[in-house]
Backbone as CSV, one residue per row, in Angstrom:
resi,resn,N_x,N_y,N_z,CA_x,CA_y,CA_z,C_x,C_y,C_z
1,MET,-0.666,0.892,-22.821,0.527,1.693,-22.760,0.532,2.748,-23.863
2,CYS,0.011,2.383,-25.018,-0.026,3.336,-26.126,-0.929,4.517,-25.808
3,LEU,-2.038,4.263,-25.088,-2.935,5.352,-24.713,-2.228,6.325,-23.790
4,LYS,-1.461,5.799,-22.850,-0.732,6.641,-21.908,0.305,7.493,-22.640
5,ILE,0.975,6.901,-23.597,1.981,7.635,-24.376,1.308,8.714,-25.217
6,ALA,0.184,8.352,-25.832,-0.533,9.326,-26.667,-1.010,10.503,-25.824
7,LEU,-1.600,10.220,-24.661,-2.097,11.299,-23.815,-0.969,12.110,-23.190
8,GLY,0.222,11.561,-23.167,1.365,12.268,-22.619,2.119,13.099,-23.637
9,SER,1.753,12.989,-24.904,2.487,13.745,-25.926,1.768,15.052,-26.258
10,ARG,2.531,16.047,-26.469,1.994,17.377,-26.792,1.328,17.383,-28.169
11,SER,1.925,16.668,-29.103,1.399,16.676,-30.470,0.008,16.039,-30.561
12,PHE,-0.286,15.121,-29.643,-1.603,14.489,-29.621,-2.689,15.535,-29.383
13,PHE,-2.439,16.443,-28.459,-3.430,17.469,-28.134,-3.439,18.602,-29.155
14,GLU,-2.345,18.790,-29.847,-2.280,19.850,-30.862,-2.814,19.403,-32.213
15,ASP,-3.002,18.109,-32.401,-3.501,17.572,-33.676,-4.968,17.971,-33.843
16,SER,-5.250,18.725,-34.883,-6.612,19.236,-35.092,-7.579,18.152,-35.571
17,SER,-7.079,17.022,-36.014,-7.972,15.953,-36.475,-8.560,15.138,-35.307
18,ILE,-8.029,15.341,-34.106,-8.532,14.625,-32.922,-9.469,15.547,-32.167
19,THR,-10.702,15.079,-31.973,-11.714,15.906,-31.311,-11.626,15.773,-29.793
20,GLU,-12.290,16.682,-29.096,-12.341,16.635,-27.623,-13.029,15.350,-27.151
21,GLY,-14.007,14.909,-27.918,-14.700,13.658,-27.594,-13.767,12.459,-27.663
22,GLN,-12.894,12.440,-28.657,-11.924,11.348,-28.776,-10.915,11.379,-27.628
23,ILE,-10.509,12.574,-27.242,-9.578,12.705,-26.118,-10.233,12.182,-24.844
24,ALA,-11.490,12.552,-24.627,-12.218,12.068,-23.450,-12.360,10.548,-23.490
25,GLU,-12.621,10.008,-24.681,-12.735,8.553,-24.830,-11.400,7.864,-24.538
26,TYR,-10.308,8.431,-25.013,-8.974,7.881,-24.741,-8.710,7.874,-23.241
27,LYS,-9.079,8.969,-22.545,-8.863,9.051,-21.101,-9.675,7.994,-20.361
28,ARG,-10.940,7.796,-20.777,-11.783,6.751,-20.154,-11.183,5.375,-20.389
29,ASP,-10.756,5.138,-21.629,-10.156,3.842,-21.952,-8.878,3.602,-21.154
30,LEU,-8.064,4.641,-20.999,-6.828,4.511,-20.237,-7.125,4.150,-18.778
31,ARG,-8.105,4.837,-18.160,-8.489,4.510,-16.777,-8.988,3.077,-16.670
32,PHE,-9.827,2.663,-17.639,-10.379,1.313,-17.630,-9.274,0.259,-17.724
33,PHE,-8.383,0.403,-18.685,-7.342,-0.603,-18.890,-6.291,-0.588,-17.776
34,THR,-6.027,0.584,-17.223,-5.100,0.656,-16.088,-5.683,-0.082,-14.895
35,ASN,-6.962,0.121,-14.628,-7.631,-0.573,-13.528,-7.708,-2.076,-13.797
36,LEU,-7.998,-2.447,-15.037,-8.050,-3.861,-15.410,-6.693,-4.532,-15.204
37,ARG,-5.637,-3.841,-15.559,-4.288,-4.388,-15.375,-3.977,-4.574,-13.894
38,LYS,-4.384,-3.608,-13.073,-4.170,-3.696,-11.626,-4.898,-4.914,-11.052
39,ILE,-6.137,-5.118,-11.465,-6.933,-6.254,-10.990,-6.314,-7.571,-11.449
40,ALA,-5.873,-7.624,-12.692,-5.260,-8.848,-13.214,-3.979,-9.191,-12.464
41,LYS,-3.177,-8.173,-12.125,-1.952,-8.415,-11.360,-2.275,-8.943,-9.967
42,GLN,-3.310,-8.398,-9.334,-3.700,-8.872,-8.004,-4.223,-10.302,-8.073
43,ASP,-5.023,-10.601,-9.088,-5.547,-11.953,-9.253,-4.446,-12.962,-9.512
44,ALA,-3.410,-12.549,-10.236,-2.283,-13.430,-10.535,-1.273,-13.444,-9.387
45,GLN,-1.585,-12.714,-8.327,-0.739,-12.591,-7.138,0.644,-12.035,-7.478
46,GLU,0.682,-11.154,-8.451,1.924,-10.469,-8.788,2.124,-9.260,-7.879
47,THR,1.040,-8.735,-7.333,1.123,-7.623,-6.400,0.271,-7.951,-5.180
48,VAL,0.563,-7.286,-4.092,-0.176,-7.497,-2.845,-0.814,-6.175,-2.460
49,ASP,-2.085,-6.235,-2.107,-2.789,-5.046,-1.635,-2.628,-4.986,-0.120
50,TYR,-1.712,-4.143,0.339,-1.406,-4.057,1.753,-2.452,-3.273,2.543
51,SER,-3.375,-2.627,1.876,-4.374,-1.842,2.598,-5.246,-2.724,3.488
52,ALA,-5.394,-3.997,3.134,-6.167,-4.917,3.972,-5.466,-5.180,5.295
53,TYR,-4.157,-5.008,5.342,-3.371,-5.283,6.547,-2.947,-4.017,7.285
54,GLU,-3.384,-2.868,6.804,-2.904,-1.599,7.342,-3.175,-1.451,8.834
55,ASP,-4.393,-1.754,9.287,-4.715,-1.619,10.709,-3.873,-2.551,11.565
56,GLN,-3.696,-3.787,11.112,-2.889,-4.748,11.866,-1.440,-4.283,11.973
57,ILE,-0.905,-3.763,10.891,0.479,-3.287,10.893,0.621,-2.094,11.833
58,ARG,-0.347,-1.188,11.790,-0.295,-0.021,12.682,-0.319,-0.457,14.141
59,ARG,-1.173,-1.436,14.469,-1.229,-1.926,15.851,0.087,-2.578,16.256
60,LEU,0.678,-3.371,15.361,1.954,-4.017,15.669,3.059,-3.000,15.897
61,VAL,3.128,-2.013,15.032,4.156,-0.984,15.173,3.930,-0.203,16.455
62,GLY,2.698,0.137,16.745,2.386,0.851,17.984,2.725,0.023,19.204
63,TYR,2.459,-1.265,19.158,2.753,-2.147,20.284,4.249,-2.257,20.498
64,SER,5.009,-2.406,19.413,6.460,-2.567,19.556,7.108,-1.286,20.055
65,THR,6.608,-0.134,19.656,7.207,1.108,20.129,6.861,1.353,21.591
66,ARG,5.692,0.949,22.026,5.333,1.084,23.438,6.199,0.176,24.296
67,SER,6.435,-1.050,23.830,7.212,-1.994,24.626,8.673,-1.577,24.714
68,GLU,9.178,-0.840,23.725,10.556,-0.378,23.779,10.724,0.737,24.796
69,THR,9.711,1.554,24.988,9.828,2.671,25.922,9.579,2.235,27.359
70,SER,8.836,1.182,27.580,8.609,0.702,28.936,9.041,-0.758,29.018
71,PRO,10.286,-0.993,29.389,10.790,-2.358,29.396,10.070,-3.233,30.415
72,ILE,9.979,-4.508,30.090,9.347,-5.476,30.981,10.372,-5.864,32.039
73,PRO,10.001,-5.840,33.321,10.957,-6.199,34.361,11.352,-7.664,34.244
74,SER,12.587,-7.960,34.626,13.060,-9.330,34.542,12.423,-10.176,35.631
75,LYS,12.489,-11.495,35.472,11.899,-12.407,36.439,12.535,-12.247,37.811
76,ARG,13.836,-12.049,37.862,14.535,-11.924,39.136,14.043,-10.738,39.923
77,ALA,13.727,-9.670,39.258,13.295,-8.461,39.957,11.885,-8.596,40.498
78,THR,11.069,-9.447,39.878,9.677,-9.539,40.307,9.436,-10.663,41.304
79,THR,10.335,-11.647,41.404,10.109,-12.752,42.341,10.954,-12.544,43.581
80,SER,10.393,-12.870,44.695,11.148,-12.723,45.936,11.786,-14.050,46.281
81,SER,12.970,-13.999,46.846,13.663,-15.235,47.192,13.184,-15.730,48.535
82,PRO,13.001,-17.027,48.691,12.525,-17.563,49.974,13.619,-17.439,51.047
83,THR,13.213,-17.141,52.225,14.172,-17.027,53.332,14.350,-18.381,53.964
84,SER,15.563,-18.703,54.338,15.816,-19.996,54.976,15.934,-19.792,56.469
85,THR,15.393,-20.715,57.239,15.414,-20.610,58.696,16.356,-21.635,59.306
86,ALA,17.231,-22.199,58.539,18.104,-23.242,59.054,19.282,-22.758,59.798
């Protein structure tokens, strides 16, 4: 979090004692630790990666919208009643 705050402050970039190499190193470290935190949260099941379910969700949504536009006929409409000859 401190790296993110440092890279977000104007004075950090204006400080002449910090070299371009150090700034690049801070950026690499920030990416590394941000990714590490994301992985740790997923491993601890604090977050869910929904991208694994994206295709299934799209198919479900597509199926439900199709079924709403073309209703399924009721049983009464599709079955014929037997005629009595009595």
